[in-house]
C-alpha positions as CSV (number, residue, x, y, z in Angstrom):
1,X,-3.8,-18.1,1.3
2,X,-2.0,-18.5,4.7
3,X,0.9,-17.1,5.2
4,X,2.4,-20.3,5.1
5,X,1.7,-21.3,2.3
6,X,3.4,-18.7,0.1
7,X,6.5,-19.7,-1.8
8,X,9.6,-18.0,-0.4
9,X,10.6,-15.4,-2.5
10,X,7.5,-14.6,-1.9
11,X,7.7,-13.8,1.2
12,X,11.9,-12.7,0.9
13,X,10.1,-10.0,-0.8
14,X,7.4,-8.7,1.0
15,X,9.6,-8.7,4.0
16,X,12.7,-7.1,3.1
17,X,10.5,-4.6,1.4
18,X,8.3,-3.7,3.7
19,X,11.2,-2.4,5.7
20,X,12.8,-0.8,3.6
21,X,10.2,1.1,2.7
22,X,9.4,1.7,6.6
23,X,12.9,3.5,6.1
24,X,12.5,5.2,3.2
25,X,9.4,6.9,3.4
26,X,10.7,8.5,6.5
27,X,12.9,10.5,4.8
28,X,12.1,10.3,0.9
29,X,8.2,12.5,0.8
30,X,10.1,15.2,2.2
31,X,13.2,15.0,-0.9
32,X,10.7,18.1,-2.8
33,X,10.7,20.3,0.4
34,X,14.1,19.5,1.2
35,X,15.4,21.3,-2.0
36,X,12.8,23.4,-1.9
37,X,14.5,25.2,1.2
38,X,18.4,24.4,0.3
39,X,17.5,25.6,-3.6
40,X,14.8,27.4,-4.6
41,X,11.3,26.0,-5.4
42,X,11.8,26.2,-8.8
43,X,15.3,24.9,-9.2
44,X,13.3,21.9,-6.9
45,X,10.7,20.9,-9.9
46,X,13.4,20.9,-12.6
47,X,15.6,18.6,-10.7
48,X,13.1,16.4,-9.8
49,X,11.6,16.3,-12.8
50,X,14.7,15.2,-14.3
51,X,15.0,11.6,-11.6
52,X,11.5,10.9,-12.9
53,X,12.9,11.2,-16.7
54,X,16.4,9.4,-16.2
55,X,14.6,6.9,-13.7
56,X,11.7,5.7,-16.5
57,X,15.1,5.6,-19.0
58,X,16.5,3.3,-16.9
59,X,13.9,1.3,-15.5
60,X,13.1,0.3,-18.9
61,X,16.8,-1.0,-19.3
62,X,16.5,-2.6,-15.6
63,X,13.2,-4.6,-17.5
64,X,14.8,-6.1,-19.8
65,X,18.4,-7.0,-18.0
66,X,15.7,-8.9,-15.3
67,X,14.5,-10.7,-17.9
68,X,17.2,-11.2,-20.1
69,X,19.1,-12.5,-16.5
70,X,19.0,-13.5,-13.4
71,X,16.2,-11.8,-10.7
72,X,18.6,-12.9,-7.6
73,X,21.8,-11.6,-9.0
74,X,20.2,-8.1,-10.9
75,X,18.7,-7.2,-6.9
76,X,22.0,-8.0,-5.2
77,X,24.1,-5.7,-7.4
78,X,21.3,-3.1,-7.6
79,X,20.8,-3.8,-3.9
80,X,24.3,-3.0,-2.9
81,X,25.1,0.0,-5.3
82,X,21.3,1.7,-3.6
83,X,23.5,1.5,0.0
84,X,26.2,3.0,-1.5
85,X,23.7,6.0,-2.7
86,X,21.9,6.4,1.0
87,X,25.9,6.3,2.4
88,X,26.4,9.1,0.5
89,X,23.9,11.1,1.0
90,X,24.4,10.5,4.8
91,X,28.1,11.6,4.3
92,X,26.7,14.7,2.9
93,X,24.7,15.8,5.9
94,X,27.1,15.0,8.1
95,X,29.1,18.5,7.7
96,X,27.3,22.4,9.0
97,X,27.4,23.7,5.2
98,X,25.4,20.0,3.8
99,X,27.6,18.9,1.1
100,X,24.4,19.7,-1.5
101,X,25.6,19.5,-4.5
102,X,27.6,15.9,-3.5
103,X,24.1,14.9,-2.6
104,X,22.4,15.7,-5.4
105,X,24.5,13.4,-6.8
106,X,23.7,10.5,-4.7
107,X,20.1,11.7,-5.1
108,X,20.8,10.7,-8.9
109,X,23.0,7.4,-8.8
110,X,20.4,5.8,-6.4
111,X,17.4,7.3,-8.3
112,X,19.4,5.0,-11.3
113,X,20.4,1.7,-8.5
114,X,16.5,1.4,-7.5
115,X,15.4,1.8,-11.6
116,X,17.4,-0.7,-12.8
117,X,15.9,-3.3,-9.5
118,X,12.4,-2.7,-9.3
119,X,10.9,-4.2,-12.5
120,X,12.9,-7.2,-11.0
121,X,11.4,-7.4,-7.6
122,X,7.9,-6.2,-9.0
123,X,8.2,-9.8,-11.6
124,X,8.8,-11.7,-8.3
125,X,5.5,-11.7,-6.9
126,X,3.7,-12.8,-11.1
127,X,6.7,-15.2,-11.2
128,X,5.6,-16.8,-7.6
129,X,1.8,-16.1,-8.6
130,X,-1.0,-18.0,-10.4
131,X,-4.2,-15.6,-11.0
132,X,-5.8,-17.8,-8.6
133,X,-4.2,-16.1,-6.0
134,X,-2.8,-13.4,-7.6
135,X,-5.7,-11.0,-6.0
136,X,-4.9,-12.2,-2.5
137,X,-0.5,-11.5,-2.8
138,X,-1.8,-8.1,-4.1
139,X,-3.7,-7.2,-1.6
140,X,-1.3,-8.8,1.4
141,X,1.5,-6.3,-0.5
142,X,-0.6,-3.2,-1.0
143,X,-1.5,-3.7,2.9
144,X,2.0,-4.2,3.8
145,X,2.8,-1.3,1.4
146,X,0.5,1.3,3.6
147,X,1.9,0.0,7.1
148,X,4.9,0.0,6.6
149,X,4.3,3.3,5.5
150,X,2.4,4.4,8.0
151,X,5.1,4.0,10.4
152,X,8.1,5.5,8.3
153,X,6.0,8.6,7.8
154,X,5.4,8.8,11.6
155,X,9.0,8.5,12.1
156,X,9.6,11.6,9.3
157,X,6.8,13.7,10.6
158,X,8.5,13.2,14.6
159,X,12.5,13.0,13.5
160,X,12.5,14.7,9.3
161,X,13.0,18.4,10.7
162,X,16.1,17.8,13.4
163,X,17.2,14.1,13.1
164,X,17.6,13.9,8.8
165,X,21.4,12.4,9.0
166,X,19.9,9.8,12.3
167,X,17.1,9.1,9.3
168,X,19.5,8.8,6.1
169,X,21.7,7.0,8.7
170,X,18.6,4.4,9.6
171,X,17.9,4.2,5.8
172,X,21.6,3.1,5.3
173,X,21.5,0.3,7.1
174,X,18.2,-1.1,6.3
175,X,19.7,-1.0,2.8
176,X,22.2,-3.4,3.5
177,X,20.6,-5.7,5.7
178,X,18.8,-6.3,2.5
179,X,21.7,-6.9,0.9
180,X,22.2,-9.7,2.8
181,X,18.5,-11.0,3.1
182,X,18.8,-11.6,-0.8
183,X,21.9,-13.6,-0.4
184,X,20.6,-15.5,2.1
185,X,16.6,-16.1,1.2
186,X,16.2,-15.2,-2.1
187,X,15.8,-17.8,-4.2
188,X,16.7,-18.2,-7.9
189,X,13.5,-20.1,-9.4
190,X,13.7,-20.5,-13.1
191,X,11.8,-18.3,-15.2
192,X,10.9,-17.3,-18.1
193,X,14.2,-16.0,-19.6
194,X,13.9,-13.9,-22.7
195,X,16.2,-14.8,-25.3
196,X,18.6,-12.4,-27.4
197,X,17.2,-12.4,-30.8
198,X,19.7,-9.0,-32.2
199,X,23.5,-9.3,-31.5
200,X,22.9,-5.9,-31.1
201,X,22.1,-5.4,-27.4
202,X,19.8,-1.5,-27.8
203,X,18.3,-3.3,-30.7
204,X,17.2,-5.8,-28.8
205,X,15.9,-3.9,-26.2
206,X,13.8,-1.9,-28.4
207,X,12.5,-4.7,-30.5
208,X,11.0,-6.3,-26.7
209,X,9.3,-3.4,-25.6
210,X,8.2,-2.4,-29.4
211,X,5.3,-5.4,-28.4
212,X,4.7,-4.0,-25.6
213,X,3.7,-0.7,-26.8
214,X,1.7,-1.9,-29.5
215,X,-0.9,-3.7,-27.1
216,X,-3.1,-1.1,-26.7
217,X,-4.9,-2.1,-23.7
218,X,-2.5,-2.2,-21.7
219,X,-1.3,1.1,-22.4
220,X,-3.7,2.6,-21.7
221,X,-4.1,0.9,-18.2
222,X,-0.7,1.9,-17.9
223,X,-1.1,5.5,-18.7
224,X,-4.6,5.6,-16.5
225,X,-2.9,4.5,-13.5
226,X,0.2,7.7,-14.4
227,X,-2.5,10.5,-13.9
228,X,-4.2,8.1,-10.9
229,X,-1.4,8.2,-9.2
230,X,-0.2,11.9,-9.7
231,X,-3.1,12.9,-7.6
232,X,-1.8,10.8,-4.1
233,X,2.1,11.8,-5.4
234,X,1.5,15.7,-5.2
235,X,1.5,15.2,-1.2
236,X,4.4,15.6,-1.0
237,X,5.3,17.7,-3.7
238,X,2.9,20.5,-4.1
239,X,0.8,20.2,-1.5
240,X,3.5,19.6,1.0
241,X,4.6,23.0,-0.2
242,X,1.3,24.5,-0.3
243,X,0.7,23.5,3.7
244,X,4.3,24.4,4.3
245,X,3.5,27.6,3.7
246,X,-0.6,28.9,4.0
247,X,-2.0,25.8,6.7
248,X,-2.1,28.3,9.5
249,X,-0.3,26.8,12.5
250,X,-2.8,25.0,15.0
251,X,-2.1,25.9,19.2
252,X,-2.8,22.0,20.6
253,X,-2.0,22.2,24.1
254,X,0.9,24.7,24.1
255,X,2.3,22.6,21.2
256,X,2.4,24.3,18.0
257,X,0.9,21.6,14.7
258,X,2.4,23.6,11.7
259,X,1.7,22.2,7.9
260,X,4.4,20.5,7.8
261,X,2.2,17.9,11.0
262,X,-0.7,18.6,9.3
263,X,0.8,16.5,6.3
264,X,2.2,14.3,8.0
265,X,-0.9,13.2,10.2
266,X,-2.4,13.1,6.3
267,X,-0.3,10.9,5.0
268,X,-0.4,8.3,8.5
269,X,-4.6,9.0,8.8
270,X,-4.1,7.4,5.1
271,X,-1.6,4.5,5.5
272,X,-3.4,3.2,8.8
273,X,-7.1,4.1,7.7
274,X,-5.8,1.2,5.0
275,X,-4.0,-1.1,7.8
276,X,-6.6,-1.4,9.3
277,X,-9.6,-1.7,6.0
278,X,-7.9,-3.5,3.4
279,X,-9.1,-6.8,3.9
280,X,-12.6,-5.9,5.7
281,X,-13.6,-3.7,2.1
282,X,-12.2,-6.6,-0.1
283,X,-14.5,-8.6,1.3
284,X,-17.0,-6.3,0.5
285,X,-16.3,-5.3,-2.7
286,X,-15.6,-8.7,-3.5
287,X,-19.4,-9.3,-3.3
288,X,-20.5,-6.8,-5.9
289,X,-19.5,-5.8,-9.7
290,X,-16.1,-5.0,-9.7
291,X,-16.8,-2.8,-12.7
292,X,-18.7,-0.4,-11.3
293,X,-16.7,-0.4,-8.5
294,X,-13.9,0.0,-10.1
295,X,-15.6,3.5,-11.4
296,X,-16.9,3.5,-7.1
297,X,-13.1,4.0,-5.7
298,X,-11.7,5.9,-8.5
299,X,-15.0,8.9,-8.4
300,X,-14.2,8.9,-4.3
301,X,-10.5,8.9,-5.3
302,X,-10.2,11.8,-7.3
303,X,-12.7,14.0,-5.6
304,X,-11.5,13.8,-1.8
305,X,-8.0,14.7,-3.7
306,X,-9.5,17.4,-5.7
307,X,-10.3,19.1,-2.3
308,X,-7.5,18.1,0.0
309,X,-5.3,20.2,-3.4
310,X,-6.7,22.9,-1.6
311,X,-8.3,22.6,1.4
312,X,-6.9,24.4,4.6
313,X,-9.2,23.8,7.2
314,X,-7.9,20.3,9.0
315,X,-11.0,18.9,9.3
316,X,-11.7,18.7,5.9
317,X,-8.3,17.9,5.0
318,X,-9.1,14.6,7.3
319,X,-12.5,14.3,6.1
320,X,-11.9,14.6,2.3
321,X,-8.2,12.3,2.9
322,X,-10.4,10.0,4.1
323,X,-13.2,9.5,1.1
324,X,-9.6,8.9,-1.1
325,X,-8.1,6.5,1.3
326,X,-11.8,4.2,0.7
327,X,-11.8,5.1,-2.7
328,X,-8.0,3.8,-3.4
329,X,-8.5,0.8,-0.6
330,X,-12.2,-0.4,-3.4
331,X,-10.2,0.1,-6.8
332,X,-6.3,-0.3,-6.1
333,X,-6.5,-4.2,-5.7
334,X,-8.8,-4.9,-8.3
335,X,-6.6,-2.4,-10.9
336,X,-3.4,-4.5,-10.0
337,X,-4.8,-8.0,-10.3
338,X,-6.3,-6.9,-13.7
339,X,-3.1,-5.3,-14.7
340,X,-0.9,-8.7,-13.7
341,X,-3.0,-11.1,-15.3
342,X,-2.3,-8.9,-19.1
343,X,1.1,-9.5,-19.2
344,X,2.7,-12.3,-21.4
345,X,4.8,-15.4,-19.4
346,X,8.2,-14.6,-20.7
347,X,8.3,-10.6,-20.2
348,X,7.3,-10.1,-16.7
349,X,10.2,-8.2,-16.5
350,X,9.7,-5.9,-19.4
351,X,6.0,-5.2,-18.7
352,X,7.0,-4.3,-15.7
353,X,9.4,-2.6,-16.5
354,X,6.8,-0.8,-19.1
355,X,3.9,-0.4,-16.3
356,X,6.4,0.9,-13.8
357,X,6.1,4.6,-16.0
358,X,2.4,4.6,-13.9
359,X,5.0,5.6,-11.6
360,X,7.5,7.9,-13.4
361,X,4.4,9.5,-15.3
362,X,2.9,10.4,-11.4
363,X,6.1,11.6,-10.6
364,X,6.4,13.5,-13.4
365,X,3.3,15.3,-13.0
366,X,3.0,16.0,-9.7
367,X,6.7,17.5,-9.4
368,X,5.2,19.9,-12.0
369,X,2.8,20.9,-9.9
370,X,5.6,22.6,-8.1
371,X,5.8,24.6,-11.2
372,X,2.0,25.5,-12.8
373,X,1.1,25.9,-8.2
374,X,3.5,28.3,-9.3
375,X,1.2,30.3,-11.5
376,X,-2.3,29.2,-10.3
377,X,-4.2,29.9,-7.0
378,X,-4.9,26.1,-5.6
379,X,-8.5,26.2,-6.0
380,X,-7.2,26.0,-9.4
381,X,-5.5,23.5,-8.9
382,X,-8.7,21.2,-7.9
383,X,-9.7,21.1,-10.9
384,X,-6.5,20.1,-12.5
385,X,-6.3,17.1,-10.2
386,X,-9.9,16.6,-10.8
387,X,-9.1,16.4,-14.9
388,X,-6.1,14.3,-14.1
389,X,-8.0,11.1,-12.0
390,X,-11.2,11.6,-14.5
391,X,-9.0,10.9,-17.6
392,X,-6.7,8.8,-15.9
393,X,-9.9,6.7,-15.2
394,X,-11.6,7.1,-18.3
395,X,-8.2,5.0,-20.3
396,X,-7.6,2.4,-17.2
397,X,-11.6,1.3,-17.7
398,X,-11.7,1.7,-21.7
399,X,-8.3,-0.2,-21.1
400,X,-9.5,-3.1,-18.8
401,X,-12.8,-3.7,-20.7
402,X,-14.0,-2.0,-23.5
403,X,-10.7,-2.9,-25.2
404,X,-10.3,-6.3,-24.7
405,X,-14.2,-7.0,-26.0
406,X,-11.7,-5.9,-29.4
407,X,-9.2,-8.4,-28.9
408,X,-8.6,-11.4,-31.0
409,X,-6.2,-12.9,-28.6
410,X,-8.4,-14.9,-26.3
411,X,-5.7,-14.8,-23.0
412,X,-5.8,-11.5,-23.0
413,X,-10.2,-11.1,-22.5
414,X,-9.4,-14.3,-20.6
415,X,-6.9,-12.5,-18.4
416,X,-8.8,-9.6,-17.0
417,X,-11.6,-11.5,-16.6
418,X,-9.6,-13.5,-13.7
419,X,-9.0,-10.4,-12.4
420,X,-12.5,-9.1,-12.2
């Protein structure tokens, strides 16, 4: 599938997401460190956990809205509001004594607006693809995500400490331009609009999600994905703070290489590895049984991040980060494609919102690690991460393969088989 063959909405979605992530990843991964420095570790952990809870609840509302209304309208409104929140964050950083209260308020509101629009954005890919070409689109999306994150993290590593305001200004401008792009190029294509069954909106939304919650196989995949993602998310929470505090500064030709620089290097290495080898690894894994590849990838991913969680030697961190990244390259496209094929046509927004529990849950677990890590030594945190990923791997495998064999609904089984 060449770029010219991609539907226009897919092109818009991929390009705008690329630029948005490139700038956002220059600042957002440092939020745990920012709040920990300005306030305290405990305050940062509690505050960030609360934003995850708020984000998840709002995300469910966003999924319902994206199925009930045109996706373009939803994305236009939420993107404009998100731009305003970034502007508010920028303004709060201008005084010498930062207005942390205003910044925290804007961050919470950004979490709300972003969570409202995210399900519609995810549903766009499913709307514009088929089970046959979906894996190709998800592979390209995965590649672009990591390329944008590599660029953004590099910018953040170089500029975050001394140019926070400039970075947030870039984020504000980029978000505003994305609103314009949606208005000009995003098409309001017909999708299976969810019909309102109950006059009470809350009851209608609850009934809509009840179907997703009863889909036991999908629930296992969502919870398992959250447990797995939490390992990588700890890079921006527990691991980032630990490296900033305990990593022994290296002198590289007169340049002091600190724990913050090590964190940026790990993130950039992860993303550049993905950018360089995604399509190669994808071609290789296509030759083998997808069930086995899923297991191999998850084992490599979990063991890699378990070591990175507590390691303090630079070459050990780099080696096991490569192992974790290679595992992610193997399992991720298989998992995402299979999960997308399990979603009913008329509930893509709602199921996408429900599947975002994976990210909200992962974020919650990762940010909780800031508090847990205040009481456990790093090696015990490695054990904690390893157990978490192993549990997630078991849930994903049983959700895709073992649960599907017991279903009487042939469509669900067929969707997984097409992906694997």
